[in-house]
N, C-alpha and C positions, 0 to 999 in steps of 0.2 A: 680375277677369271676375266677372260677377255670372251666378248658377245660379237656374234658377226652383227652388220649393219642393220639388218630387219629386225634383229632381236634385240638390238639395244634401242632400237625406234618405238618398237610395240613395250618394250620397260619403260623408254620414256614416255610415251603417252598415259601409261598405268601410271606412274607416278603423278602427272598434274592432273588426272583424273580424281587423285584422294579429296583435291583439292575444292572440287566442284559444289560440295553441300557447304562449303564456308568463304562461298564468293562474299555474299552480303557483308559477313564480317570482317573479311579483308576488305573490301572495300572500306566499309566505315571506318575501319584501324587507320588506314592510308588517309583518309579524309578528315580525320580528328588532328592526326600529325600535323597536313596543315594548318586546322585552324589554331594550333598551338602556335604552330612554328611563326607564324607570321600573325600574330594576332588583332595587331592594329588593325591592318591591312584588310581584312578579311568583315572587322566591327564596321570599316567606316564603305566596305562595299555592300553592305547590306544581307538581311534574312533571306531573298530571293535569290540572290546569286548565290548564298552558300548553300540551299537546297539544290540548284541548279549543278553545282559542281557536287554535292551528294549525290545526284540521280548519275551525272556523268560519269563521276568513278563506279558507282556499282555497271553501270550498263561497259564499261571498258572491261571491267574485271571479269565479266561473268562470258563475254568473247574470246576476252584472251584465254582463258583456261577453257572453253571449249574448243578452242582451235588447237591448243597446244599437247589438250587430251586428244583430237582427234572425235570427240563426238559429232563433229557435224563436216568432216571431210568429205561425205558423201554428197552436201549442198553446194551445187552449183555454185558459183560465185560468191561464199563466204568471205576467204580472203579479198574479195572485192570488198566488199560488204565494210569488213573489219577496216581496208586501208581508208574508204569513204568517211567511215566515223571518225578519223586518227583529220583526215581534211575537215571535214567538218567543224570539229573541234577546234580548231586551230581558225579557222572562219570566225568563230562566234566567238571564241576568247579577244581575238582582234578587235572586235564590235561591242566586247561590253569594256575593251580598253583595259585588260589586265597586262601585266608587262609579259613579253614573252620568256625571261628567264626564269617568271616564276611559273610558268605554266611546264616546261620544260624540268624544273625543279620536281614539279610535281609528278611528272613521267618517270624523272629520275626515282622519284620516291617510292614509287608504283609499282615500280620493275623488283628496287630490292626487297620492300617488303613482300611482293609475292614469292620471293625466292627463301627469306627466312622463315616464310610460312609454311612453303614444303619440306624446308631440313626440319622442321619445329615437328612437323606434323609425321616425319620417316624416324628422327630421334624419339618421340615418344613412344611409337609402337615398332621395335625392330623385328618386330614380327612381319611386319612389310616385308620385308627383302629387298630395301628397294638398295644398290650398293654406292661407292662413292662414285664408280664408274658414269651412273645413269645420273647420278645428281651432279657431278660434273658438266654431262652433256645438258641435262635443265637450266644449269647453271648458264652456256654457252647458246640456248634457243633464246632464253626472255633477255638476256641482255644485246642479239643479235636481232630480236623482235623492235627492242628499244631503240636499235640504232635506225632501223627502219621506220618506226614511230615519229621518233621527233624530226628525220629527214623531210616525211612528207606534212608534217604540222607544222618547221618550220616555212616551209614552202607556202603550203595553206595561209599560215599566218602574214607572211610578206606580203602576197598578193593582195588580199585583203583590206590590209593598212594603205596599200598603195592606192588601192580603188577608193576608199572612203579617202585618202588626202587629196585626191584628184579631185572628188565630188565635193571635200569642203575648200579646196581653192576655186574649183568654179562657182560656187555661189557665194565664198567670198567676195571673188573677180564681178560678178553680178553685185553683188549689194554694192560693193565699189562704183561700175557704174550708174547706176540707181541715183547716189549721193551724187554723181555731180552733173547729173542731169536735174538736180534739185527735188529728188523723193522727200530729202532729211528733211523738208518742211512740215509732213507730214510727220504727225507725233505716233501715229500708231508704227510706221515705218522705222521712223528715225529708232525705236525701242529694239525694236525686229534686229536694227543696224548694230546699235549696241551692244548686245546680244551676243551678235554672229559673231563680231571683230573684237568684243573683248574691252570692251571701252566704256568705262563706269560713269555715270552719271554727270557727277563734277571734274569730269577731266576735261584737262587742252586739249583740243583738236587741233591740227596744221595741216596743211600741202605742202608737199616738195615738188615740185616739175622737174624732169630732168630733160633739157635735149640734145641729144649726141647728133654731132654732124653727119659722124661716121661712125660705122662699126656700132656694137651693140654693148649695152651698162654690161650685161651678165655679172658674174660675181665680182665688179671691180667695187661693188659698195660693201661688199663684206666688212672691210675694217671698219667703214661708220658703221654697222649693224651694230657690231661689238661695241663700240662705244656706247651706241644707245641702251642698247638689252644692259650695260652696267649701270647705269641714271633707270632703269623700269620705264624707259620709253617704248610703247608698241610701234612698229611701223609693218603698215599692209601695201603690198605696193600692186600696180598692173599699169599696163600700156594703151593708149589710148591716142589714136591718131599720128604714132610716132612720138607720144610724149610718156617716156615712162613717168608716171608718178606713185606718190607713196602718200596715205593719211596717217600722220601722227597722234598717238595718244599718249595721255600721264601727263606725268610731270616735269610738262615741257618748259625749258629754260627763256621762252620770248625768242622772238625772230634773230638777233643776234645772237645771240647765245646758239640757237641753233647754225648761224651763218658757222660759228666756230666750228659746232661740229661736225659740218660737210666740207668745211674746206678742206682740211689736210688730204681729201681722196676724192677732188673735184675729178668726176668724168666727162664732163662737158658743160654748156650754158643748163644754170641752175637758180632757179626760182623757191624762194618761200615764204609763204603768207600764214599767217595766222587766221582761224576762224573766229569771229565776230560771236558765233552763235552754234559752240560743238557741233553736231554731227548736221545740223540742222542749215551752219551757214558754212559748209563745205565746198558746194558747189561753187561759191562764189569764193573761195580760198586757190578753188583751183584752176580759176578765170586767172584772179590775179597771183599767181604763182606763174602760171604761164606767161601772164604778160609782161612780168618780171627778169623770167628769165630771157623773153627775145631782148629786152634791151641789152643785155648783152653780145656783143659784136661776134658774129658767126666766126668759128675757129678757137674760140678764147675760150678756158676752162675756168670758168667765176661762178661762186655763187653768191647771190646778193639777196637782200631781205626788203620784199615790198616795200616798206616802211621807208627805208633808204632809196625807193626809187620811183617814188607819187609822181613827179615831175612825169620823168620819161615813160611813166605810165598811161599816164593822162595822154601823154601827146601819141601813143602807140593804138590806144585805142582808139584813133580815128585816123584813117590813112590820110585824108584832105586836108586836116588839121596842122600839119607840118609845112608844106608846101606853102600855105595860106599866110602861116605865123612867117617864114621865110620872107616874102614876098611882102610882107607887110611893116619888114623892122631890117634888117639886114642885107636884104638885096643891092642897094646900094654901094655896101660894103664887099659886097663878094664880086659884083661887075669892076671893082677895079683889076689893075695889073694883080698880078698871081701875089708876088713877092710884098705888094704894099697892103691887100688885102691880107695876107698872111700876119704880118706887123700889127694890123688894126685889131682883126680879132684876136689875137693872140695878149693885146692891150687891155681888151675889152674882158676877156675872161678873169686878168690878175684885178683888176678893178673890182669886177662883181664878187672875186674870193675874199674883196678887202674894205667891200660895201662902200664901193667908190671913194676910198682916199689914194689919192694919186701918189703917194710917199711912201706907202707898205707897199705898193701896187710896185712902184720905181724899184724897192728892193730887192722883190719878185724876179724881176725884168731885166736888174743890171742896166739900170740907164737913169740918169738923169732926171727930177721931181718934174721940172717945165717942159723935158720931152714927152712924160705921159701923158701932162696938163693939155699939151699942144696934139696930142693926139687922141684924147676922150673930145676937144672940142671939134676935134675932124667927124669922127663916129656921131657926136650927138649933131651937128650939122648935118652928116647925111643921113641919119637913120630918122632924124625928125623928134627923136626921144632924148629925154633928160635925165642923165644919171644922179640926180636927184632928187628924182621921182622916185617914189616905191616901186605903185604898175608899170612904169616904164622899164626899170632895173628888174622888174617877174618875167616883161615880156621878153627883154633883151635875153636873159639868161634860159629863159623857154628856148630860143630862137638860135641859142648857141648849142642845146641838147639837141634839137631839130636837125641843126647842119651835122651834127657827130654820129646820128642815126642814118642821114642820105650819106 
């Protein structure tokens, strides 16, 4: 039997009204089914949240049935209130860190349970006189409403998640700023930082500083992040005065091991320094990592460890030291004609690599041992330094480093 649209709508509202007195029991059935299906999750979440879900489900079912039955259609804004209920539920579940999939499953279960309750009520009492056509309309109405609910809820959930992520990121970056300013030395702040950044008290901590002369670091570090994740190393990134830096924590492999991890995807001049005192020593590690990165020539993509660049870092720490060091050591050699100076400096580097041995230096230089001895005497005479004196060798080695920096 076919009815007019108005008659069908009236029959539909009448059908949904049959469930008004069952609203609480329907809601409780939905809640119980949720708790049974994901028992471990709900047990872990705790009793307060379970009570919140029960109350929220009752509110949703009551409001939904009143709208579907038309008992509140004269009240202005009831549909808008329902939308706001869905929206607030999405925001609240995001804040409670409930997986979105679980929330949508709950809504789907609710729609199915509501429909099954209507079919059960009509089937139990044929005298009610609700025909199949009306039941089909009821099914369409409940699933159409579910589509709208899900759309509103997903949008609200994602917006709230994004907002919380922004807040978390701002807090995280604020903590990193405070750490490199030295606040990690305050035990109370150090504890707050460890909690916010997910650092265990016995975790090793290191700093990675990346100086990119052109362009931005962007997502280039993603492959390195994947390697760190596999090793359960946590990386927190921020930018300070043009330096892209990261706090690494967890089972760190040491500076050389970290160099190996970052080397395949170097994006700029990169320095790595371990902290000797956890988060409390991160400020010093940041300074050392930046100094180590600065020892890499501009335009070169290379990652270096502080432990391998200590002499260069010492020189970089005081810009006035390098010119003075050169003046006190290599200035006479560098004053020679360019070709002669280059030969003598190359010879000096070979001698220092081999602890002053003319024989081994000659092998590197592809020349006779006596030639190396002659050049060595020239260098010693010009500089006033002896390659058999440990202190003089140290000064000459530092001077060569200073020259390369210049």
